[in-house]
N, C-alpha and C positions, 0 to 999 in steps of 0.2 A: 840674492844669489840669483847666477844667469844662465836662463833656460836655455836648450840644443834650437837650434836654427831649422835646422833640417836633420832627421834621422838618417847616417848613412851608414853602410854596411861594415864599417870600421876598415875597408882594403881601397879607401877612396887614394887615387893617383894626384899627383901633382903635373898638369902641362904646362909645357913650354909653349906659350902664345905669343913668343918675342918677335923684334923686329926679325929676319932673315930666318925665322924656325922652321922646323919641319915636322910633319906628324906622319908618323910611317913610311919614311924616303919620300914625303911630298910637299912642297913649298905649300904653304896656308894664305901668301898671300894672294891677293884677286879672286879667292875664290868665293863662290856663292855659298848660301846659306844652306842648302841642298850638301856639298860636296865636303864644306865644313865638317857639317855636323856628321857625316858617314867617316869622315876620318878621326873624329872623336870619339864616337861611337866604338870605332873597330880599336882604340885605342884602351878604352876602358875593358871592351869583351877581352882583348887579349891579356887584359892582369885581371880577369876575374872579377871584375868590380864593376856597380850601374855608377857610379858616381867618380867625378873628379872637378880638384879645384884650378883655377886662374888666378895667378897671381898678383899682389899687391907691388904697383910702383912701377909695372913691368910695359917698356917701352913695346909700341905694338904698329902691325902694318892691315891691319885688318879696319880701320875707321876710315872710310874710303871714300865718303861722301861729303857732300858741302856741311854738312851738319857740325862737321870738324875742321872745317876753314876758320882762318882769323880773317878778322874784317881788318886788320892794321898790317899784315905783312903776307907771306907767303907759307909761310909756317902755318902744319896743320895739328891739331892734337892728337897726340900719342899715348901719352902716360897716362897708363889704368891707376885710376883713384879706389879701388875696391877690390873685392876677391868675389872671385866668379864662382861658383858651384855650380856645373853641369850635371844633370840629369835629367828623368822622365817627365815630359808634361804630366802637370797632374799633383807633382808631388808635396805634400802640405809644406808649410811654410808657419812657423810659430815666432811670437815675439819672445826675445832673448829677455826681455826686462816688462816691468811695468813702464807704461807710457799713454800719452793720450795721442789719437791721431793728429799730426799737424797736416797733412794735405795726402789727399789720393785723387790722381789723376789718370788722364790716358793722354801720353806724349807717342802720340801717333805717327810720326814720320820714320820713314824708311830709317833704320839701324839705331835710333832713339830708344828710349826708357819702355814705350808700349807701355802699360799701365805697370803704374808706381805708386807707390807708400812712401810717406816720410813721416815715422815716427818721434816725438817730443820726448826724452829724459830727464830726469833730474837727480841730480848728486845729491848725499845726505848733508852737501853743505849748501844746498841750494842753488847749484849752476847747472844751465841747461845744458844737454847737446842732443843730438841728433842722429837717426839709424835710419837710410835710405834703401829702396827694395824692389830693385828693379826686374824688368822682362817680367810679370805676372798676369797670371791668367785673368781673362775679364771678366769675372765671378768677383772678382777683387772689389772693383769696382760698385759693385752693390753688397758688397758684406760689409765693408766701414763706411763711417761718414767723419767729417772733419770733425775734431772736439771730443769724439767718443774715447774712453777709455779703455784699454787694454790692460790684461795682467800677461804676466812673466809664462810661460809657457802656452797661452794662448795662440790656435790658429788664427790666423791673419790673411795668409792667401796660400795660394797655390802656382807651381811653378806654371809658365806661361808657355805656349806652340807659336812657331812660325804659322803663319807673318803677324799677326796681333800682338806680339810679343815686341815689337820693333824687329823683326824678322830675321831671330837671331836664333840659332841652335839652342834649345830649351836649356834653361838655367838661371840661377839667381845672381843677378849681381845686387853687393851687399856691400854699403859706405859708410864709416861714420864721418861723421861732421860736427866739428865744434861751432861752427855760426855758418849759417845760412848766407848771409848778407844780404839778405833781402831777396833772392835769386827764387826763392821758394821752388816747384819743382823741377826750374830750369837750371838746378843748380849742376855745376857741370860733372859727370864721371870720367870721363878723361881730361887732362891737362897739358897745353904746351909744354914742349922739353925746356924752353928758354924759361919757363913760371915755375919748375916745376915743385923748387922748395918752398916757395908760397902755397901753393894747391896742396901739396902733402902738409905743408903745416897747418890746414885747415881740416884735411881729410886724413888724419894719421890712421897708420895700420891698423885694420879691424882684428889681427891673427887670433888675439887672444878669445875671438864668442865664437873660435873654431877648435877646442883642445884637442879633439881626434888626432889633429896633426900637426907636427912637429911646425912652428911658428916661422924658424927659417927658412922651411921650404915654400912657405906662402909668400914669401917676402923677395921682390926681386934685387938679386945686391950686383 
């Protein structure tokens, strides 16, 4: 049985953070963390909620530094490979399934994951898969250790705050991964558009982990 990752208020909205999108009439490309956070918070407040989702497979202009550059071409990574859940820093994050901690680390570069966690799961048939949790609170680094067992519904982390969370507005980045490709904590959360199908095949939609929201709304079309 899948447990809730973050308990929302049942009124969460779905944000459009795609390339060229606007929030509250304002362009979001090029905004700093404070400006973007203010627009997201205003959108949530106007909807009467404290939670907002960001979509899977969405092309975005938010990834603006060298972390997202391709070494082989001028193309930058823009395709979001997980689902975001914006909320206040300190919000409790729980494991949706029984798991073993595969990695816990701090990717501290600007606009990276910040504190992150990768859990390893096993299907009934014995196949393994992984879930990734990015932009966590610093306390996560002390809470868990690699190899530790966690149970479905157990608190594993909290949502982090900028600048420690990679310097993003507070949110959880949640990603489903079929194969880590030996990339460990450097498995990307954003893909090149030219390689979209390959990377989304490795990281399929995790919308089923958020049954409180219509899956079709959580996936960019």
